PDB file of N, CA, C and O in Angstrom:
ATOM      1  N   UNK A   1     115.052  58.321  77.976  1.00  0.00           N
ATOM      2  CA  UNK A   1     116.464  58.949  77.845  1.00  0.00           C
ATOM      3  C   UNK A   1     116.145  60.255  78.266  1.00  0.00           C
ATOM      4  O   UNK A   1     115.098  60.777  77.882  1.00  0.00           O
ATOM      5  N   UNK A   2     117.055  60.936  79.130  1.00  0.00           N
ATOM      6  CA  UNK A   2     117.262  62.214  79.523  1.00  0.00           C
ATOM      7  C   UNK A   2     117.370  63.278  78.584  1.00  0.00           C
ATOM      8  O   UNK A   2     118.478  63.300  78.048  1.00  0.00           O
ATOM      9  N   UNK A   3     116.447  64.327  78.140  1.00  0.00           N
ATOM     10  CA  UNK A   3     117.248  64.804  77.101  1.00  0.00           C
ATOM     11  C   UNK A   3     117.429  66.613  77.580  1.00  0.00           C
ATOM     12  O   UNK A   3     116.642  67.482  77.203  1.00  0.00           O
ATOM     13  N   UNK A   4     118.419  66.816  78.307  1.00  0.00           N
ATOM     14  CA  UNK A   4     118.961  67.910  79.250  1.00  0.00           C
ATOM     15  C   UNK A   4     118.046  69.205  78.615  1.00  0.00           C
ATOM     16  O   UNK A   4     116.936  69.433  79.096  1.00  0.00           O
ATOM     17  N   UNK A   5     118.617  70.078  77.444  1.00  0.00           N
ATOM     18  CA  UNK A   5     117.590  71.038  76.988  1.00  0.00           C
ATOM     19  C   UNK A   5     116.128  71.115  77.142  1.00  0.00           C
ATOM     20  O   UNK A   5     115.322  71.976  77.497  1.00  0.00           O
ATOM     21  N   UNK A   6     116.079  69.681  76.671  1.00  0.00           N
ATOM     22  CA  UNK A   6     114.240  69.760  76.263  1.00  0.00           C
ATOM     23  C   UNK A   6     113.613  69.834  77.497  1.00  0.00           C
ATOM     24  O   UNK A   6     112.708  70.643  77.703  1.00  0.00           O
ATOM     25  N   UNK A   7     114.237  68.640  78.788  1.00  0.00           N
ATOM     26  CA  UNK A   7     113.712  68.965  79.705  1.00  0.00           C
ATOM     27  C   UNK A   7     113.768  70.335  80.928  1.00  0.00           C
ATOM     28  O   UNK A   7     113.068  70.729  81.860  1.00  0.00           O
ATOM     29  N   UNK A   8     114.582  70.586  80.502  1.00  0.00           N
ATOM     30  CA  UNK A   8     114.925  72.115  81.275  1.00  0.00           C
ATOM     31  C   UNK A   8     114.402  73.041  81.244  1.00  0.00           C
ATOM     32  O   UNK A   8     114.205  73.828  82.170  1.00  0.00           O
ATOM     33  N   UNK A   9     113.793  73.169  79.169  1.00  0.00           N
ATOM     34  CA  UNK A   9     113.151  74.437  78.695  1.00  0.00           C
ATOM     35  C   UNK A   9     111.322  73.595  79.730  1.00  0.00           C
ATOM     36  O   UNK A   9     110.590  74.349  80.370  1.00  0.00           O
ATOM     37  N   UNK A  10     111.082  72.351  79.631  1.00  0.00           N
ATOM     38  CA  UNK A  10     109.615  72.206  80.241  1.00  0.00           C
ATOM     39  C   UNK A  10     109.864  72.463  81.965  1.00  0.00           C
ATOM     40  O   UNK A  10     108.869  72.820  82.597  1.00  0.00           O
ATOM     41  N   UNK A  11     110.662  72.356  82.425  1.00  0.00           N
ATOM     42  CA  UNK A  11     110.764  73.037  83.821  1.00  0.00           C
ATOM     43  C   UNK A  11     110.406  73.889  83.823  1.00  0.00           C
ATOM     44  O   UNK A  11     109.444  74.085  84.564  1.00  0.00           O
ATOM     45  N   UNK A  12     110.928  75.003  82.991  1.00  0.00           N
ATOM     46  CA  UNK A  12     111.034  76.438  83.061  1.00  0.00           C
ATOM     47  C   UNK A  12     109.756  76.751  82.795  1.00  0.00           C
ATOM     48  O   UNK A  12     109.226  77.595  83.517  1.00  0.00           O
ATOM     49  N   UNK A  13     109.160  76.281  81.953  1.00  0.00           N
ATOM     50  CA  UNK A  13     107.607  76.894  81.524  1.00  0.00           C
ATOM     51  C   UNK A  13     107.060  76.414  82.648  1.00  0.00           C
ATOM     52  O   UNK A  13     106.281  77.138  83.268  1.00  0.00           O
ATOM     53  N   UNK A  14     107.432  74.820  83.223  1.00  0.00           N
ATOM     54  CA  UNK A  14     106.042  74.547  84.631  1.00  0.00           C
ATOM     55  C   UNK A  14     106.380  75.382  85.195  1.00  0.00           C
ATOM     56  O   UNK A  14     105.382  76.103  85.167  1.00  0.00           O
ATOM     57  N   UNK A  15     107.442  76.127  86.000  1.00  0.00           N
ATOM     58  CA  UNK A  15     107.425  76.901  86.903  1.00  0.00           C
ATOM     59  C   UNK A  15     106.984  78.944  86.775  1.00  0.00           C
ATOM     60  O   UNK A  15     106.785  79.882  87.548  1.00  0.00           O
ATOM     61  N   UNK A  16     107.026  78.727  85.526  1.00  0.00           N
ATOM     62  CA  UNK A  16     106.401  79.979  85.187  1.00  0.00           C
ATOM     63  C   UNK A  16     104.867  80.261  85.481  1.00  0.00           C
ATOM     64  O   UNK A  16     104.315  81.187  86.075  1.00  0.00           O
ATOM     65  N   UNK A  17     104.298  78.940  84.746  1.00  0.00           N
ATOM     66  CA  UNK A  17     102.954  78.697  85.271  1.00  0.00           C
ATOM     67  C   UNK A  17     102.726  79.230  85.761  1.00  0.00           C
ATOM     68  O   UNK A  17     102.226  80.353  85.706  1.00  0.00           O
ATOM     69  N   UNK A  18     103.327  77.941  87.133  1.00  0.00           N
ATOM     70  CA  UNK A  18     102.669  77.804  88.398  1.00  0.00           C
ATOM     71  C   UNK A  18     102.423  79.168  89.342  1.00  0.00           C
ATOM     72  O   UNK A  18     101.538  79.273  90.191  1.00  0.00           O
ATOM     73  N   UNK A  19     103.586  80.364  88.934  1.00  0.00           N
ATOM     74  CA  UNK A  19     103.595  81.028  89.169  1.00  0.00           C
ATOM     75  C   UNK A  19     102.426  82.107  88.716  1.00  0.00           C
ATOM     76  O   UNK A  19     101.525  82.645  89.359  1.00  0.00           O
ATOM     77  N   UNK A  20     102.738  82.173  87.641  1.00  0.00           N
ATOM     78  CA  UNK A  20     101.530  82.788  87.147  1.00  0.00           C
ATOM     79  C   UNK A  20     100.311  82.817  87.896  1.00  0.00           C
ATOM     80  O   UNK A  20      99.546  83.780  87.934  1.00  0.00           O
ATOM     81  N   UNK A  21     100.170  81.804  88.447  1.00  0.00           N
ATOM     82  CA  UNK A  21      98.843  81.335  88.832  1.00  0.00           C
ATOM     83  C   UNK A  21      98.896  81.127  89.981  1.00  0.00           C
ATOM     84  O   UNK A  21      97.910  80.574  90.469  1.00  0.00           O
ATOM     85  N   UNK A  22     100.301  81.548  91.088  1.00  0.00           N
ATOM     86  CA  UNK A  22      99.895  81.967  92.511  1.00  0.00           C
ATOM     87  C   UNK A  22      99.705  83.295  92.167  1.00  0.00           C
ATOM     88  O   UNK A  22      98.710  83.666  92.790  1.00  0.00           O
ATOM     89  N   UNK A  23     100.251  84.425  91.334  1.00  0.00           N
ATOM     90  CA  UNK A  23     100.420  85.682  91.476  1.00  0.00           C
ATOM     91  C   UNK A  23      98.619  86.069  90.888  1.00  0.00           C
ATOM     92  O   UNK A  23      98.079  87.140  91.166  1.00  0.00           O
ATOM     93  N   UNK A  24      98.187  85.379  90.375  1.00  0.00           N
ATOM     94  CA  UNK A  24      96.761  85.857  89.826  1.00  0.00           C
ATOM     95  C   UNK A  24      96.129  86.391  90.845  1.00  0.00           C
ATOM     96  O   UNK A  24      95.778  87.570  90.864  1.00  0.00           O
ATOM     97  N   UNK A  25      95.875  85.336  92.040  1.00  0.00           N
ATOM     98  CA  UNK A  25      94.956  85.878  92.859  1.00  0.00           C
ATOM     99  C   UNK A  25      95.214  86.795  94.320  1.00  0.00           C
ATOM    100  O   UNK A  25      94.377  87.021  95.194  1.00  0.00           O
ATOM    101  N   UNK A  26      96.473  87.182  94.282  1.00  0.00           N
ATOM    102  CA  UNK A  26      96.853  88.438  95.466  1.00  0.00           C
ATOM    103  C   UNK A  26      96.017  89.745  95.274  1.00  0.00           C
ATOM    104  O   UNK A  26      96.116  90.718  96.022  1.00  0.00           O
ATOM    105  N   UNK A  27      95.301  89.679  94.348  1.00  0.00           N
ATOM    106  CA  UNK A  27      94.853  91.169  94.110  1.00  0.00           C
ATOM    107  C   UNK A  27      93.365  90.999  94.778  1.00  0.00           C
ATOM    108  O   UNK A  27      92.518  91.853  94.518  1.00  0.00           O
ATOM    109  N   UNK A  28      93.090  90.052  95.518  1.00  0.00           N
ATOM    110  CA  UNK A  28      91.579  90.289  96.100  1.00  0.00           C
ATOM    111  C   UNK A  28      92.011  90.680  97.951  1.00  0.00           C
ATOM    112  O   UNK A  28      91.275  91.383  98.643  1.00  0.00           O
ATOM    113  N   UNK A  29      93.022  90.193  98.350  1.00  0.00           N
ATOM    114  CA  UNK A  29      93.641  90.447  99.542  1.00  0.00           C
ATOM    115  C   UNK A  29      93.915  92.146  99.588  1.00  0.00           C
ATOM    116  O   UNK A  29      93.686  92.590 100.713  1.00  0.00           O
ATOM    117  N   UNK A  30      94.294  93.036  98.741  1.00  0.00           N
ATOM    118  CA  UNK A  30      94.636  94.103  98.783  1.00  0.00           C
ATOM    119  C   UNK A  30      93.144  95.110  98.416  1.00  0.00           C
ATOM    120  O   UNK A  30      93.058  96.285  98.772  1.00  0.00           O
ATOM    121  N   UNK A  31      92.162  94.448  97.726  1.00  0.00           N
ATOM    122  CA  UNK A  31      90.986  95.247  97.508  1.00  0.00           C
ATOM    123  C   UNK A  31      90.176  95.180  98.846  1.00  0.00           C
ATOM    124  O   UNK A  31      89.554  96.199  99.146  1.00  0.00           O
ATOM    125  N   UNK A  32      90.083  93.685 100.009  1.00  0.00           N
ATOM    126  CA  UNK A  32      89.385  93.401 100.309  1.00  0.00           C
ATOM    127  C   UNK A  32      89.582  94.767 102.230  1.00  0.00           C
ATOM    128  O   UNK A  32      88.803  95.170 103.094  1.00  0.00           O
ATOM    129  N   UNK A  33      91.342  94.950 101.868  1.00  0.00           N
ATOM    130  CA  UNK A  33      91.728  96.056 102.921  1.00  0.00           C
ATOM    131  C   UNK A  33      91.079  97.387 102.682  1.00  0.00           C
ATOM    132  O   UNK A  33      90.252  97.983 103.372  1.00  0.00           O
ATOM    133  N   UNK A  34      91.742  97.773 101.347  1.00  0.00           N
ATOM    134  CA  UNK A  34      90.783  98.483 100.621  1.00  0.00           C
ATOM    135  C   UNK A  34      89.048  98.868 101.298  1.00  0.00           C
ATOM    136  O   UNK A  34      88.712  99.909 101.862  1.00  0.00           O
ATOM    137  N   UNK A  35      88.343  97.875 101.057  1.00  0.00           N
ATOM    138  CA  UNK A  35      86.954  98.254 101.146  1.00  0.00           C
ATOM    139  C   UNK A  35      86.972  98.174 102.516  1.00  0.00           C
ATOM    140  O   UNK A  35      86.592  99.217 103.047  1.00  0.00           O
ATOM    141  N   UNK A  36      87.273  97.320 103.247  1.00  0.00           N
ATOM    142  CA  UNK A  36      87.210  97.638 104.845  1.00  0.00           C
ATOM    143  C   UNK A  36      87.747  98.828 105.747  1.00  0.00           C
ATOM    144  O   UNK A  36      87.478  99.351 106.828  1.00  0.00           O
ATOM    145  N   UNK A  37      88.529  98.949 104.854  1.00  0.00           N
ATOM    146  CA  UNK A  37      89.826 100.951 105.484  1.00  0.00           C
ATOM    147  C   UNK A  37      88.488 101.814 105.149  1.00  0.00           C
ATOM    148  O   UNK A  37      88.037 102.506 106.062  1.00  0.00           O
ATOM    149  N   UNK A  38      87.935 101.813 104.091  1.00  0.00           N
ATOM    150  CA  UNK A  38      87.030 102.770 103.877  1.00  0.00           C
ATOM    151  C   UNK A  38      85.370 102.583 104.527  1.00  0.00           C
ATOM    152  O   UNK A  38      84.591 103.531 104.624  1.00  0.00           O
ATOM    153  N   UNK A  39      85.105 101.423 104.859  1.00  0.00           N
ATOM    154  CA  UNK A  39      83.717 101.220 105.778  1.00  0.00           C
ATOM    155  C   UNK A  39      84.077 101.701 107.030  1.00  0.00           C
ATOM    156  O   UNK A  39      83.278 102.362 107.692  1.00  0.00           O
ATOM    157  N   UNK A  40      85.495 101.369 107.533  1.00  0.00           N
ATOM    158  CA  UNK A  40      85.636 101.826 108.959  1.00  0.00           C
ATOM    159  C   UNK A  40      85.875 103.418 109.318  1.00  0.00           C
ATOM    160  O   UNK A  40      85.755 104.000 110.396  1.00  0.00           O
ATOM    161  N   UNK A  41      86.230 103.871 108.109  1.00  0.00           N
ATOM    162  CA  UNK A  41      86.673 105.358 108.084  1.00  0.00           C
ATOM    163  C   UNK A  41      85.363 105.931 108.268  1.00  0.00           C
ATOM    164  O   UNK A  41      85.068 106.633 109.235  1.00  0.00           O
ATOM    165  N   UNK A  42      84.403 105.554 107.116  1.00  0.00           N
ATOM    166  CA  UNK A  42      83.069 106.171 107.219  1.00  0.00           C
ATOM    167  C   UNK A  42      82.496 105.843 108.571  1.00  0.00           C
ATOM    168  O   UNK A  42      82.229 106.889 109.162  1.00  0.00           O
ATOM    169  N   UNK A  43      82.276 105.011 109.115  1.00  0.00           N
ATOM    170  CA  UNK A  43      81.701 104.703 110.112  1.00  0.00           C
ATOM    171  C   UNK A  43      82.126 105.695 111.660  1.00  0.00           C
ATOM    172  O   UNK A  43      81.412 106.076 112.587  1.00  0.00           O
ATOM    173  N   UNK A  44      83.272 105.822 111.445  1.00  0.00           N
ATOM    174  CA  UNK A  44      84.527 106.679 112.236  1.00  0.00           C
ATOM    175  C   UNK A  44      84.128 108.043 111.768  1.00  0.00           C
ATOM    176  O   UNK A  44      84.478 108.964 112.505  1.00  0.00           O
ATOM    177  N   UNK A  45      83.454 108.354 110.668  1.00  0.00           N
ATOM    178  CA  UNK A  45      83.619 109.940 110.371  1.00  0.00           C
ATOM    179  C   UNK A  45      81.835 110.025 110.803  1.00  0.00           C
ATOM    180  O   UNK A  45      81.621 111.057 111.440  1.00  0.00           O
ATOM    181  N   UNK A  46      81.119 109.545 110.683  1.00  0.00           N
ATOM    182  CA  UNK A  46      79.220 109.835 110.540  1.00  0.00           C
ATOM    183  C   UNK A  46      79.539 109.626 111.867  1.00  0.00           C
ATOM    184  O   UNK A  46      79.496 110.767 112.327  1.00  0.00           O
ATOM    185  N   UNK A  47      79.972 108.521 113.201  1.00  0.00           N
ATOM    186  CA  UNK A  47      79.271 109.061 114.336  1.00  0.00           C
ATOM    187  C   UNK A  47      81.034 109.499 115.500  1.00  0.00           C
ATOM    188  O   UNK A  47      81.547 109.154 116.564  1.00  0.00           O
ATOM    189  N   UNK A  48      81.286 110.397 114.378  1.00  0.00           N
ATOM    190  CA  UNK A  48      82.353 111.254 115.274  1.00  0.00           C
ATOM    191  C   UNK A  48      82.984 110.487 116.825  1.00  0.00           C
ATOM    192  O   UNK A  48      83.315 110.829 117.961  1.00  0.00           O
ATOM    193  N   UNK A  49      82.889 109.359 116.052  1.00  0.00           N
ATOM    194  CA  UNK A  49      84.210 107.980 117.126  1.00  0.00           C
ATOM    195  C   UNK A  49      85.496 107.790 116.768  1.00  0.00           C
ATOM    196  O   UNK A  49      86.016 108.264 115.758  1.00  0.00           O
ATOM    197  N   UNK A  50      86.154 106.933 117.776  1.00  0.00           N
ATOM    198  CA  UNK A  50      87.170 106.464 117.060  1.00  0.00           C
ATOM    199  C   UNK A  50      88.307 107.704 117.516  1.00  0.00           C
ATOM    200  O   UNK A  50      88.178 108.916 117.689  1.00  0.00           O
ATOM    201  N   UNK A  51      89.715 106.569 117.636  1.00  0.00           N
ATOM    202  CA  UNK A  51      90.729 107.588 117.634  1.00  0.00           C
ATOM    203  C   UNK A  51      91.596 107.950 116.639  1.00  0.00           C
ATOM    204  O   UNK A  51      91.876 107.253 115.664  1.00  0.00           O
ATOM    205  N   UNK A  52      92.142 109.357 116.956  1.00  0.00           N
ATOM    206  CA  UNK A  52      93.097 109.819 115.996  1.00  0.00           C
ATOM    207  C   UNK A  52      94.055 109.108 114.839  1.00  0.00           C
ATOM    208  O   UNK A  52      94.398 109.467 113.712  1.00  0.00           O
ATOM    209  N   UNK A  53      94.328 107.914 115.657  1.00  0.00           N
ATOM    210  CA  UNK A  53      95.374 107.209 115.465  1.00  0.00           C
ATOM    211  C   UNK A  53      94.983 106.067 113.841  1.00  0.00           C
ATOM    212  O   UNK A  53      95.521 105.676 112.806  1.00  0.00           O
ATOM    213  N   UNK A  54      93.659 105.970 114.623  1.00  0.00           N
ATOM    214  CA  UNK A  54      93.074 104.821 113.932  1.00  0.00           C
ATOM    215  C   UNK A  54      92.729 105.694 112.783  1.00  0.00           C
ATOM    216  O   UNK A  54      93.254 105.272 111.752  1.00  0.00           O
ATOM    217  N   UNK A  55      91.787 107.130 112.557  1.00  0.00           N
ATOM    218  CA  UNK A  55      91.256 107.446 111.673  1.00  0.00           C
ATOM    219  C   UNK A  55      91.996 107.652 110.585  1.00  0.00           C
ATOM    220  O   UNK A  55      91.525 107.501 109.458  1.00  0.00           O
ATOM    221  N   UNK A  56      93.455 108.083 110.843  1.00  0.00           N
ATOM    222  CA  UNK A  56      94.490 108.297 110.225  1.00  0.00           C
ATOM    223  C   UNK A  56      95.595 106.638 109.337  1.00  0.00           C
ATOM    224  O   UNK A  56      96.386 106.737 108.399  1.00  0.00           O
ATOM    225  N   UNK A  57      95.193 105.316 110.112  1.00  0.00           N
ATOM    226  CA  UNK A  57      95.484 104.612 109.534  1.00  0.00           C
ATOM    227  C   UNK A  57      94.481 104.362 108.564  1.00  0.00           C
ATOM    228  O   UNK A  57      94.782 104.433 107.372  1.00  0.00           O
ATOM    229  N   UNK A  58      93.241 104.057 108.945  1.00  0.00           N
ATOM    230  CA  UNK A  58      91.899 103.786 107.617  1.00  0.00           C
ATOM    231  C   UNK A  58      92.647 104.540 106.345  1.00  0.00           C
ATOM    232  O   UNK A  58      93.145 104.040 105.336  1.00  0.00           O
ATOM    233  N   UNK A  59      92.561 105.723 106.698  1.00  0.00           N
ATOM    234  CA  UNK A  59      92.640 106.970 105.608  1.00  0.00           C
ATOM    235  C   UNK A  59      93.758 106.429 104.593  1.00  0.00           C
ATOM    236  O   UNK A  59      93.557 106.245 103.393  1.00  0.00           O
ATOM    237  N   UNK A  60      95.103 106.178 105.341  1.00  0.00           N
ATOM    238  CA  UNK A  60      95.544 105.973 104.462  1.00  0.00           C
ATOM    239  C   UNK A  60      95.696 104.740 103.482  1.00  0.00           C
ATOM    240  O   UNK A  60      96.361 104.670 102.449  1.00  0.00           O
ATOM    241  N   UNK A  61      94.720 103.578 104.223  1.00  0.00           N
ATOM    242  CA  UNK A  61      94.399 102.292 103.764  1.00  0.00           C
ATOM    243  C   UNK A  61      93.091 102.082 102.659  1.00  0.00           C
ATOM    244  O   UNK A  61      92.535 101.150 102.079  1.00  0.00           O
ATOM    245  N   UNK A  62      92.983 103.514 102.756  1.00  0.00           N
ATOM    246  CA  UNK A  62      91.440 103.268 102.192  1.00  0.00           C
ATOM    247  C   UNK A  62      91.575 104.730 100.656  1.00  0.00           C
ATOM    248  O   UNK A  62      90.718 104.657  99.776  1.00  0.00           O
ATOM    249  N   UNK A  63      92.243 105.433 100.594  1.00  0.00           N
ATOM    250  CA  UNK A  63      92.719 106.094 100.048  1.00  0.00           C
ATOM    251  C   UNK A  63      92.444 106.188  98.394  1.00  0.00           C
ATOM    252  O   UNK A  63      93.490 105.860  97.833  1.00  0.00           O
ATOM    253  N   UNK A  64      91.595 106.459  97.604  1.00  0.00           N
ATOM    254  CA  UNK A  64      91.533 107.793  97.872  1.00  0.00           C
ATOM    255  C   UNK A  64      89.739 107.440  97.960  1.00  0.00           C
ATOM    256  O   UNK A  64      88.937 108.210  97.430  1.00  0.00           O
ATOM    257  N   UNK A  65      89.423 106.555  98.480  1.00  0.00           N
ATOM    258  CA  UNK A  65      87.843 106.587  98.719  1.00  0.00           C
ATOM    259  C   UNK A  65      86.966 107.434 100.004  1.00  0.00           C
ATOM    260  O   UNK A  65      85.860 107.968 100.088  1.00  0.00           O
ATOM    261  N   UNK A  66      88.146 107.217 100.930  1.00  0.00           N
ATOM    262  CA  UNK A  66      88.533 107.767 101.852  1.00  0.00           C
ATOM    263  C   UNK A  66      87.981 109.539 101.990  1.00  0.00           C
ATOM    264  O   UNK A  66      87.089 110.128 102.600  1.00  0.00           O
ATOM    265  N   UNK A  67      89.184 109.947 100.963  1.00  0.00           N
ATOM    266  CA  UNK A  67      88.919 111.627 100.435  1.00  0.00           C
ATOM    267  C   UNK A  67      87.519 111.663 100.305  1.00  0.00           C
ATOM    268  O   UNK A  67      86.931 112.562 100.906  1.00  0.00           O
ATOM    269  N   UNK A  68      86.850 110.833  99.613  1.00  0.00           N
ATOM    270  CA  UNK A  68      85.377 111.047  99.387  1.00  0.00           C
ATOM    271  C   UNK A  68      84.662 111.457 100.236  1.00  0.00           C
ATOM    272  O   UNK A  68      84.165 112.578 100.135  1.00  0.00           O
ATOM    273  N   UNK A  69      84.394 110.553 101.424  1.00  0.00           N
ATOM    274  CA  UNK A  69      83.795 110.174 102.637  1.00  0.00           C
ATOM    275  C   UNK A  69      84.292 111.866 103.554  1.00  0.00           C
ATOM    276  O   UNK A  69      83.513 112.617 104.140  1.00  0.00           O
ATOM    277  N   UNK A  70      85.756 112.033 103.392  1.00  0.00           N
ATOM    278  CA  UNK A  70      85.948 113.340 104.177  1.00  0.00           C
ATOM    279  C   UNK A  70      85.237 114.453 103.969  1.00  0.00           C
ATOM    280  O   UNK A  70      85.020 115.329 104.806  1.00  0.00           O
ATOM    281  N   UNK A  71      84.740 114.416 102.453  1.00  0.00           N
ATOM    282  CA  UNK A  71      84.161 115.506 102.018  1.00  0.00           C
ATOM    283  C   UNK A  71      82.596 115.552 101.722  1.00  0.00           C
ATOM    284  O   UNK A  71      81.713 116.410 101.721  1.00  0.00           O
ATOM    285  N   UNK A  72      82.709 114.162 101.468  1.00  0.00           N
ATOM    286  CA  UNK A  72      80.769 113.790 101.596  1.00  0.00           C
ATOM    287  C   UNK A  72      80.128 113.692 102.840  1.00  0.00           C
ATOM    288  O   UNK A  72      79.055 114.295 102.830  1.00  0.00           O
ATOM    289  N   UNK A  73      80.343 113.257 103.702  1.00  0.00           N
ATOM    290  CA  UNK A  73      80.034 113.092 105.021  1.00  0.00           C
ATOM    291  C   UNK A  73      80.382 113.719 106.280  1.00  0.00           C
ATOM    292  O   UNK A  73      81.471 113.918 106.819  1.00  0.00           O
ATOM    293  N   UNK A  74      79.354 113.944 106.569  1.00  0.00           N
ATOM    294  CA  UNK A  74      79.651 115.267 107.796  1.00  0.00           C
ATOM    295  C   UNK A  74      79.635 114.737 109.204  1.00  0.00           C
ATOM    296  O   UNK A  74      78.742 114.038 109.682  1.00  0.00           O
ATOM    297  N   UNK A  75      81.131 115.300 110.038  1.00  0.00           N
ATOM    298  CA  UNK A  75      81.363 114.338 111.076  1.00  0.00           C
ATOM    299  C   UNK A  75      80.045 114.627 112.297  1.00  0.00           C
ATOM    300  O   UNK A  75      79.668 115.714 112.733  1.00  0.00           O
ATOM    301  N   UNK A  76      79.552 113.282 112.628  1.00  0.00           N
ATOM    302  CA  UNK A  76      78.949 113.440 113.862  1.00  0.00           C
ATOM    303  C   UNK A  76      77.494 112.845 113.411  1.00  0.00           C
ATOM    304  O   UNK A  76      76.869 112.076 114.142  1.00  0.00           O
ATOM    305  N   UNK A  77      76.990 113.303 112.059  1.00  0.00           N
ATOM    306  CA  UNK A  77      75.701 113.124 111.683  1.00  0.00           C
ATOM    307  C   UNK A  77      74.764 111.819 112.027  1.00  0.00           C
ATOM    308  O   UNK A  77      73.610 111.750 112.448  1.00  0.00           O
ATOM    309  N   UNK A  78      75.811 110.721 111.646  1.00  0.00           N
ATOM    310  CA  UNK A  78      74.890 109.296 111.434  1.00  0.00           C
ATOM    311  C   UNK A  78      74.612 108.905 110.691  1.00  0.00           C
ATOM    312  O   UNK A  78      74.081 107.795 110.650  1.00  0.00           O
ATOM    313  N   UNK A  79      74.834 109.624 109.752  1.00  0.00           N
ATOM    314  CA  UNK A  79      74.284 108.981 108.018  1.00  0.00           C
ATOM    315  C   UNK A  79      75.026 109.088 107.087  1.00  0.00           C
ATOM    316  O   UNK A  79      74.952 110.216 106.600  1.00  0.00           O
ATOM    317  N   UNK A  80      75.542 108.608 106.719  1.00  0.00           N
ATOM    318  CA  UNK A  80      76.663 107.973 105.453  1.00  0.00           C
ATOM    319  C   UNK A  80      76.522 107.437 104.379  1.00  0.00           C
ATOM    320  O   UNK A  80      76.452 106.210 104.304  1.00  0.00           O
ATOM    321  N   UNK A  81      76.443 108.290 103.219  1.00  0.00           N
ATOM    322  CA  UNK A  81      75.890 108.320 101.670  1.00  0.00           C
ATOM    323  C   UNK A  81      74.422 107.760 101.822  1.00  0.00           C
ATOM    324  O   UNK A  81      74.217 106.671 101.285  1.00  0.00           O
ATOM    325  N   UNK A  82      73.215 108.459 102.587  1.00  0.00           N
ATOM    326  CA  UNK A  82      72.312 107.875 102.110  1.00  0.00           C
ATOM    327  C   UNK A  82      71.624 106.636 103.653  1.00  0.00           C
ATOM    328  O   UNK A  82      70.556 106.046 103.813  1.00  0.00           O
ATOM    329  N   UNK A  83      72.458 106.699 104.197  1.00  0.00           N
ATOM    330  CA  UNK A  83      72.559 105.248 104.764  1.00  0.00           C
ATOM    331  C   UNK A  83      72.553 105.408 106.581  1.00  0.00           C
ATOM    332  O   UNK A  83      73.677 105.573 107.056  1.00  0.00           O
ATOM    333  N   UNK A  84      71.381 105.370 107.591  1.00  0.00           N
ATOM    334  CA  UNK A  84      71.214 105.984 108.674  1.00  0.00           C
ATOM    335  C   UNK A  84      72.859 105.004 109.410  1.00  0.00           C
ATOM    336  O   UNK A  84      72.984 103.848 109.005  1.00  0.00           O
ATOM    337  N   UNK A  85      73.672 105.406 110.151  1.00  0.00           N
ATOM    338  CA  UNK A  85      73.908 104.692 111.219  1.00  0.00           C
ATOM    339  C   UNK A  85      73.299 104.149 112.228  1.00  0.00           C
ATOM    340  O   UNK A  85      72.125 104.340 112.545  1.00  0.00           O
ATOM    341  N   UNK A  86      74.136 103.405 112.796  1.00  0.00           N
ATOM    342  CA  UNK A  86      73.258 102.640 114.263  1.00  0.00           C
ATOM    343  C   UNK A  86      73.470 103.858 114.951  1.00  0.00           C
ATOM    344  O   UNK A  86      74.461 104.578 114.825  1.00  0.00           O
ATOM    345  N   UNK A  87      72.510 104.054 115.672  1.00  0.00           N
ATOM    346  CA  UNK A  87      72.655 105.130 116.854  1.00  0.00           C
ATOM    347  C   UNK A  87      73.199 104.668 118.216  1.00  0.00           C
ATOM    348  O   UNK A  87      73.131 103.614 118.849  1.00  0.00           O
ATOM    349  N   UNK A  88      74.051 106.472 118.517  1.00  0.00           N
ATOM    350  CA  UNK A  88      74.669 106.014 119.740  1.00  0.00           C
ATOM    351  C   UNK A  88      73.604 106.119 120.994  1.00  0.00           C
ATOM    352  O   UNK A  88      72.574 106.789 121.058  1.00  0.00           O
ATOM    353  N   UNK A  89      74.147 105.301 121.899  1.00  0.00           N
ATOM    354  CA  UNK A  89      73.211 104.011 123.422  1.00  0.00           C
ATOM    355  C   UNK A  89      73.368 106.172 124.286  1.00  0.00           C
ATOM    356  O   UNK A  89      74.340 106.927 124.328  1.00  0.00           O
ATOM    357  N   UNK A  90      72.258 106.317 124.662  1.00  0.00           N
ATOM    358  CA  UNK A  90      72.101 107.490 125.433  1.00  0.00           C
ATOM    359  C   UNK A  90      72.930 106.245 127.272  1.00  0.00           C
ATOM    360  O   UNK A  90      72.867 105.146 127.823  1.00  0.00           O
ATOM    361  N   UNK A  91      73.864 108.246 127.374  1.00  0.00           N
ATOM    362  CA  UNK A  91      74.547 107.507 129.171  1.00  0.00           C
ATOM    363  C   UNK A  91      73.641 107.900 130.003  1.00  0.00           C
ATOM    364  O   UNK A  91      72.919 108.894 129.930  1.00  0.00           O
ATOM    365  N   UNK A  92      73.694 107.139 130.756  1.00  0.00           N
ATOM    366  CA  UNK A  92      72.391 107.204 132.240  1.00  0.00           C
ATOM    367  C   UNK A  92      73.174 107.981 133.133  1.00  0.00           C
ATOM    368  O   UNK A  92      72.731 108.279 134.242  1.00  0.00           O
TER     369      UNK A  92
END
């Protein structure tokens, strides 16, 4: 037999549990964007490459890590955080 208050309560609780499961895993994508933006900005800064547009975009998405990169990595040094970056190819 159908008991409306009890069954409705079970349904609501089940929906809340499912919503918690779905929203629990969404932080990984944001973290990945932040990490890749920082790596990209660091590479562009160390190699003195990239357009101004992409530097601004990666700076915004990687903030505040990109602010540290801006202060710590010398532009065009081809070295970032103690790691040698890939050298530019000499043009003929």
